[in-house]
C-alpha positions, -999 to +999 in steps of 0.1 A: -734+403-651-742+397-614-767+369-623-741+352-645-713+354-618-737+342-591-749+313-613-713+303-622-701+304-586-732+285-573-728+258-599-691+255-593-692+252-555-724+232-552-711+207-578-678+206-561-693+201-526-714+171-536-684+157-557-663+158-526-689+151-499-710+124-516-690+109-545-656+110-528-660+108-491-691+087-490-694+066-521-657+059-524-645+060-488-676+056-466-663+082-442-698+086-427-731+068-426-765+082-436-800+070-434-816+058-467-836+091-469-805+112-467-785+090-490-812+094-516-814+131-510-776+135-515-777+112-545-804+133-561-787+166-553-754+153-568-772+145-600-790+178-601-760+201-594-737+182-617-764+182-644-750+175-678-718+161-664-734+138-638-709+111-626-726+078-616-716+072-580-709+035-582-686+039-612-669+069-597-663+050-564-648+019-581-625+041-602-614+061-572-607+030-551-585+019-580-567+053-580-557+047-543-546+011-549-525+019-580-517+056-573-493+070-599-486+037-615-497+027-650-528+010-636-540+043-620-570+055-640-559+091-638-523+096-629-509+127-647-475+112-650-484+090-680-500+116-702-488+146-722-515+169-711-546+170-689-569+165-719-554+131-726-557+121-690-594+131-690-602+111-721-585+080-706-604+084-674-637+089-693-632+056-712-626+037-679-655+054-662-679+047-691-669+011-692-678+007-655-712+024-661-721+002-690-707-030-676-682-034-704-654-032-678-658-055-648-638-042-618-617-064-595-639-077-567-618-059-540-630-026-554-667-036-550-663-053-516-673-022-496-707-006-499-715+012-531-745+035-533-767+025-563-799+041-576-805+024-609-834+045-621-816+078-614-784+065-629-801+055-661-820+088-663-790+110-654-764+091-675-785+097-707-777+120-735-812+134-737-812+143-700-777+158-703-790+177-733-818+194-714-793+206-688-771+220-717-801+238-732-809+252-697-774+266-692-774+282-726-808+297-720-797+312-688-768+329-705-789+340-734-812+359-710-786+372-685-752+375-701-744+412-708-721+403-738-712+373-760-678+365-744-695+354-712-707+324-733-671+312-731-679+300-696-705+275-708-681+246-714-673+247-677-710+242-669-713+214-695-684+194-681-681+207-645-678+173-628-649+159-649-632+193-650-631+195-612-618+159-610-592+165-636-579+196-618-576+177-586-558+147-601-535+167-624-523+194-601-527+173-569-501+149-582-479+174-600-477+207-582-474+217-546-457+206-514-457+174-494-463+170-457-455+133-459-430+112-478-451+084-494-446+062-524-468+081-549-464+117-562-494+132-544-490+169-533-509+196-514-518+228-532-527+259-512-541+286-511-558+273-543-570+243-523-597+266-509-612+268-544-615+230-544-630+227-509-602+206-495-598+182-525-563+196-534-547+183-502-539+151-520-507+143-501-525+145-468-554+123-482-531+097-497-511+094-465-543+086-446-572+080-469-594+070-439-593+105-424-623+126-432-604+158-426-580+165-455-563+194-438-533+189-414-514+222-410-528+253-394-529+271-428-548+242-446-585+246-448-609+218-456-643+235-460-661+202-470-650+186-437-663+216-417-697+212-434-696+175-426-690+183-389-721+206-390-742+179-407-729+154-381-739+177-352-774+181-368-776+142-370-781+143-407-750+122-412-729+102-387-691+105-391-676+072-382-659+071-347-626+063-364-626+097-382-637+116-352-609+101-330-584+109-357-595+145-358-593+149-321-557+136-321-546+163-344 
C-alpha cells in the first residue's frame, strides 16, 4: 500500500508542478526565461511525468492564451458555464487541443505572437498512441506488483489522464466555486485550502486579475507552492524571473 500511495502522490504532484511551472507559467505566459538546456530539460520532464496524458506545450499555450482573451464567454475553450458537466467541458477542450496539435485548427495570430516552446521530435513521440500505451502498461504493471487489493486499480484512470484531469479541476472549480478578491468581468474564483493540492493553480481570480504576476497568491492565507519553487530556481540561476514579476512580488 505504501508503494502505491507514494507512486500516486509523486505522479500527481510532479505532473501538477510541471503543468503549472512549464506549461502554464512558461509556455503560456513567459513569466521567466531559461537557457536552451534548461528549457529542453523542463520540456522532457513535462513529457515524462505526464506520461500517457502528455500535453503538447505549444498547443496548450495557444489554448490557454485564448482562455484569458475570451474568459467565460462562448469562445473560451474551457469555461464551465457552457456545459452541463465537467466531462462535456473536457471533451470540448480536447477537440480544440487536438486540432491545434494536428494543425487542423489554425489559431489567431495574436495567440502565437509571443514565444512558444517547440520540440517537434518530442511532440511527435509523446503525442503518439503507442508511446502513451507504453506508459499505460507501465502504470498497470506497477499496480499489479504493488497493489494490496484490486480496488486500488480504481486509481489507474487518474494516472492515465492526469494532465487533463488536473486542468479540468482548475477550470471547472476555479470558475465556479470559491471567493473573489477582485471584481473582474469573468467568473474566476479562488479556492482554498484545496488550492494547496493544486499548487497555486486554484487561485484563478487572482491570476485573471493580473495574469502577468508569477505569484498567484495575494492574501496571507493563500499559498502558491509553485511560485516558491520558482523563486528557489531563480536564486539558483536555473531560471530567471522577469523583473516585472519580481517588482510586483516586492510591492505586495
